[in-house]
N, C-alpha and C positions, 0 to 999 in steps of 0.2 A: 511232548514238551510244552510247557505253557508259562505264562508270566509267574515270577516268583511270589507275587502278592496273592496268588490263589493256588495253594498247595494243600494236600490232605495228609493226614497221618499215615504212616506205613501200616499195611495190613498184615495179619498173621499169614504164614506161607500158603495154607490152603485157600484162604479167601483172595489172596493176591493172585493165586493161579486162576481161580475162577474169574476175577475181574479181567485179567489179561485175555482169557479165552473169549469172553463176551465182547470185549473191545475189538479183538481180531475179527469176530463174526459180524460186526456191524461196520467194519472199515469200508469206506466208500471208494470205489475204483476210480483211478485216473483223474484225481483232482488236479486241474491245470493251474499253472502259475499265470496270474493275470498282469498285464503291464499297468504301469501307474496311470497311463492315459488309455483307458479301455475303448476300443472301437466296437460298436455293436455288430458291424458287418461280419466279423468272424465268429460270431456266437450262434448258438442253435436257434433256428427260426422254424416254428411250427407250421407257418404257412407254406414255406418251400418243401417241408418234409412230407412224408407219405407213409401209409401202411398198406400191405397187400396180403390178402387172405391166401395162405398156401393151399394148393389143390390137395384133394384127398388122395392119399398114396395108393390105396387099393379100392377098386369098385366105383370110384367117382362119386358116390353118394354119401351123405352124412346121416348117422343114426344116433339115437339116444345112447349114451355111453361112450361115444367117440370123443376125441380131443381135437379141438380146433386150434390151429397154429397160425399166427399172424407175424409177418416180418415187418419191422419198422426201420426205415432209412432216414437218418437225420441229415439235414442240409443247413448251411448258415444263411445269413440274410443276402449274401451275394449269389446264392444258388449253387454253392460248392459243397459236395458231400463232406460231412464230417468224418474224421478218421480216428476219433478217440470216443471213449464212452463217458459215463458219469451223469448223463441226463436222468432225471427223476420223472417217471411216468406212473400213472395209475390206469388200469384198463378194466373194462367191464363188458359183459355180453348181456343183451336185454331184448325184451319184447314188451312194448307198452301195453298192447291190446290184452296180453295175458298176465300183466302185472308181474313179469318174470325178470329177474336180473341175477347175475352172479359175477364176482370179481375174477379177474385173471392173474396170472403170475407172469412178471416181466423179467426176462433174462438179458443181461448186458454182455454183448460179445466183444466189448472194448475196442470196437473199430468203427463206431458210428452207426452200427446196426444193432437191433434188439429183437427179441422174439417174445411175443405174448401168447400164452397158452391158456385155453379155456376148456372146461368140461362141458359137454352138451347134455343138458339134463331135462329138456322139455321138447315135445313135438312142436313143429311149426317153425316160424321165422325166428332167427337169432341174429341180432344186429351188433356189430362190434363198435365199441367206442374207446378210443385211446386218447388220453389227455396228458399233455406235457405239464407237470406241475412246476418244474424248475429246470432251466438249462444247467448244464454242468458248470458253466461259469458262475451262475448264481450259487450253486452249492459251495463253490470255492469262497465266496464271500461269506456265507453263513458259517462255514467251517472256520474261517479266520476270525469272525466276530466272537465266536465262543472262546477261541484261543486267546485273543488280545483284549476283549472287552466283556468278560463274564459279569461285570458289574454294570452293564449298560442300562439295566433296570435297577434303580436303587429303591431302598426301603428306608422308612424313618420310624423313629419311636418318640413318644411324648413322655418326658420326665416331669414329675410334679411333686411338690412338697410345700405345704402351707400356701403362701402366696407366690411362690416361685415356680416357673415353668420353663422348660427348655426342650428343643427338639434337635436330635442329631440323626445322622445317617447311619443306617444298619445294613448288614449284608453277610452273606457267608464269606465273601472275598471282599476285604477292605484294603485299599491302597494305603501304604505306610505314610503317616503324617507325624507332626510333633504332638498331636493330640492323643491322649491315652485311650485305651480300649476298655469296654465292658465285655466280659466274656460270658455269654449265656449258653454255652455248650451244654446240652442236656446230659445229666449224669446218668439217666437210665440207658439211653440209646447211643450216646456219644455224638449225636448230631450237632455240628458246629453252627454257632450263630454269634455275631459280634455287633456292637454299636460303638461309635465314638463316644468317649466319656463326656458328659455334660461339664461345662466349666465350673458351675457352682452347686451341683447336685450329685448325690451318690448314685451308683449303678442300681441300687435297690429301690430307687424312686421311679423306675420305668412302669408306665401304666397302660400304654397302648402301642399298637404296631400298625402301620399303614404303608400303602405303596407310595414311593416317591416319584422321581422324574425318570424320563427315558432320554438317554443321550445317544443320538444317532451319529455315528462317525463313519461315513463312507468316503471312499476315494472318488476321484473325478469319474463321472458317467456310470458309476456302479448302480445308481438308482434305476437306470434304464434296463437293468436285468430283471427287475421286479414290476413289470407293467401288465396289469390285467388286460386281457384281450390281445396282447401282443406276444408275450413270452412267458406268462405266468397263468396256469390253469387254462390252457388253450387246447381245443380238440385238434388232433392231427387228422387231415383229410385222408380219404381212401383213394388209392390208384386202382380203380375197378370197383367191383361190387363190395359193399360194406356189410353184407348180410349173407347167410346161408339158410337153406331150407333143411330141417332136421326131420328125418323119418322115424317111425317107431323102432324101438329096440329090436335087434335081431335075436332069434331064439337062442342060438349058440353063443351069443356075445357074453364077454366077461362082465361080471356084475359092475354097475356104474360106480358104486362107492369104492371098490377096490381100485378103480382107475384113478380116482382123484386124490388118493392118499398122498402121492408125491407133490400135488399141488398145494397141499396145506390149507385147504378151504374148509371152513367150519359149517357152511350152509349157503342157502340161495333163496331168492324170493320166487314164489309162484302163486298166482292169484292174490298178489299183495299180501301174502303170508310168509313169514320166515320159516323155512324148513331146515332142520339140522341135518348134517351129514355124518354126525358122530354117533356115539352109543346112546345118548339121551335124546329121545324124540321131543320136540317142542309141542306142547299142548296149547290150545287156545282157551284163554280165560276171559271169556266175552261178557260175563255177567258179574254183578256185584257179589251174588251168592257163591260163585265159583271161587272168586278171589278170597272172600271172607272164610270160606270152608277150608281153603288151603292154608291160610295163615292163622287159623283159629288156635289159640293157646301159644302162639309164637311171640318171641321177642326178636325184632329185626333191628340190627345196629348198621347204620350206613355211615361209612367214614370216607372223606375225600373232598374233592373240589366241587365246583358248582354243577358239573355234569352228573355227579351223584346226588346233589341237592335236588336235581330235576326229578329223580325218582321218588324222593320224599314228597315232593309236590304233586306228582302224578298219583301216588297212593292216597294222599289225603283229599285230592280232588275227585277221585274215582269212588272211594268208599265213604258213604255219608255217615256211617257210624264211627269213623276214625277221626276223632276231633283233636285238632292241634291245640295244645296249651299255649297260652300267651306268657312266654317267659320274659317278655319285655327286652328281647334281644334285637339287634339289627337284622333286617330282613336277608341280607346277603350272608351274614356271618354265622348266626345261630349261637349256641346249639339249639336244635329244634326237638320236640317231643309230641307224639300224637298217640292217643289211647282210644281203643274200641272196647268199651265195657261190656258190650253185648257178647262179643266173640272173644274177649280176653286177648286182644292184640295190642302190642306196644311196638312203636316204630320211632326210632331216634335218628338224628343226623348230627355229626359233628365234623367241622372242617379239619383238614390235616395241618400239621405244624408248619412253620416257615421253611422255605420261601412260599408266601402266599400273597397274591396280588389283590387284596381286598381293600376297600376304602378305609376301614378302621377296625381293628380287632383288639379287645382288652387283652392284655398280656395274660390274664388268668384263664383265657380260653385258647391260648396257644398250646394245644396238646399234640403230642406225636402219637401216630396210629399205634405203633408198637407198645407204648406204654398203656394206651387204652385197652388194648387186647389183653395185656397182662393182668388187667383189672376185671376181666370177665370170667365168670364160672364156666359158661359154655354148657353144651348138652344138646340132645336131639331137638329141643324146642328153641334153640338159639340159632339165629341166622346172622352172619357177619358178611357185609358187602364192602369191598374196598375199591375205590377209584382214585388214582393219584398219578398224574402224568403232565397236565398242561402247565403248571406253574414252574416246571423244571427246565423248560426249553432253552433259557438263555445261559444255563450253567453248564459246566463240563459234565459229560455223562457219567463220569466216575461218582458224582454226588448222587445221581439217580440210582446207580447201581448200589451204593452203600445204604441209601434209604430203604430200597426194597429188600436188601439183606436183613436189615434190622426188622422190617415187617414180616419177612418170611420166617425169621427165627421165632418171632412172637407167635406166628400162626402155628408153627410146629409145636411150640410149648402148649398152645391151646388145644390143638388136636390130640396131643399126647395125654393131656389130663381129661379131655372129653372128646373121644373120637367121633361122636355122633354130631358134633357141631357142624353145620352147613357153612362153608366159606366160599363166597363168590368174588371173583376178581373181575373188574370192568377194564377193558383195554382202551387205548387211545382211539381217536377217530379223526377223519379228515374234516377240514373246516373251510370257510370262505377266506380268501387272502386279500389283504390290502398291502401296501408297502410296510406299514407298521406291523401288521400281523406276520408278514413274511419274515421280518427281521427279529421278531421276538417269539413267535409261536408257529413257525412254518410247519407244513405237513412233513417236511423232511425231518425236522427235529422230532415231531410226534412219531414218525415212522421208526426212527432209531430207538426211541424210548419204548415203542410197542414191542420191537424185537427183544429188547432187554427184559421187559416184564415177562414175556413168554419163556425166555430162557431161564429166568430166576425162579419161576414157579413150575417148571417142567418136572414131572414126576412127583409132584406134591398132591395130596388129596384135596385139591380145590377145583372149583369150576370156573371156566372162563366164559364171560359174555363178550363175544367178538364184535365190539362196537365198530372196529375198523372195517370189517367185511360187511356189516349190516349197512353202514352209511355209504360204502363204496357201491354195493349191489343195488341200492334203492334209487328210484327216480327223482326223489326229492334233492334239492340242492344241498351241497355240503355245508355244514354249520357246526361251530364249536358245540352248541347246545342243539342236538338233533331235534327235528320237528316232532309233534305228538304222535303221529303214527309209528315212527321208529322207536320212540321211547316206550310205547305200548308194547311193541314186539320184544324190546329188551326186558321189560317186566315179565312178559310171558315165558322168556327163557329162564329168568330167575325163579319164577314160580314153578316151572317144570323141574328144576333142580330140587326145590323144596318138596314138591309133590309129584314125583314121576308117575305115580299111579294113585288114583282115588276111586 
């Protein structure tokens, strides 16, 4: 249930059933009710908490292919054990000398204790790192903000005609006023978007879209739940050893990959190289000629937010013959286009439709990905890359489900008319968090949308770039825009899908 100013049209029965299933699958356990005057003493404290590596059940030694289990026990700031769940952790196993790292899976036992499980994938030392991203009490605040304040980030549009100009507030969810509304719901996808009607201009005079203000409305002391170095993105200390020594794989041991299926891991780092654990091996494209040969004769369409624009910038910076056209567009917004005449390569980028938190976007460039896909011919020389997640954090997750549904439907239409089209989906990733970032773009919001995206495209003939696991497993700091070594690894994964063998 949510405020009546932010509602969505009813879905057809099958779509409604799917939405309900996805919402149930991402429901967060044990969200506590917070008092109006919150005391930090009773909330989860990473400094008092601890993790312990569980002993090997048989043999006492660790081998490649085994699973390592870690128990996490949470305490509050008074040193009292927590007896409920809901804290949000990320965990990784790493060896800095080997350039190795892999994410772990955290299980909530709903009683203040958690288990983190890791696959052992390399010989030598493997060190555990468990990070509290948010205490359960902070998750309660994030959950409430989305329910009560889905419009806490506003958007605006400029309306202009002749010598008259007006600016009004726009959003998916607008609070009722005496002011009329302009309805910009997309006819092709049904995506909703509204602006308050200008006093003296018509709705057809709208010329630009841009990010408005952020209205932070927290209750007393709730800011204390989002303190870097105190209870947000803080490493949990170990009680005892924080690492194990991994011996070579035993001859009669079960294959490593079959053991990690239940952990839902897509890969790991070794010698600073991302290695896939799925069916497609990741090849290294370490030369200009290797990249150019793979993309020769290809048209690559990149759709999405700034984390996808990073890939356009990486390719144009890496390939000297891939020249970007000056389309006289804003650097953040685009659209962008680059052409390699020598190798017959075309690369384009276009941002997704609203909500999008850019400085200013001409309304003529507000395009929905599904509509753009419907305009493609497709084929074996066409590559489509989609990355859409970050700008949906402050809205009800139903909006994101419905946006992905329209994109998935368009992808299926594209693959139906041209099955050889290569479609790649980029997942969400972890980022650095400040108070503002936590309230608008927290890793918890991203994690939920990451789960939604995987569920929506499960069983579809598309490829995933697991940005979440790649950022989690890497030694570089979390960032909304991952640093160049990680971006290079992501591009290698995309190129491996395009050119699995050469």
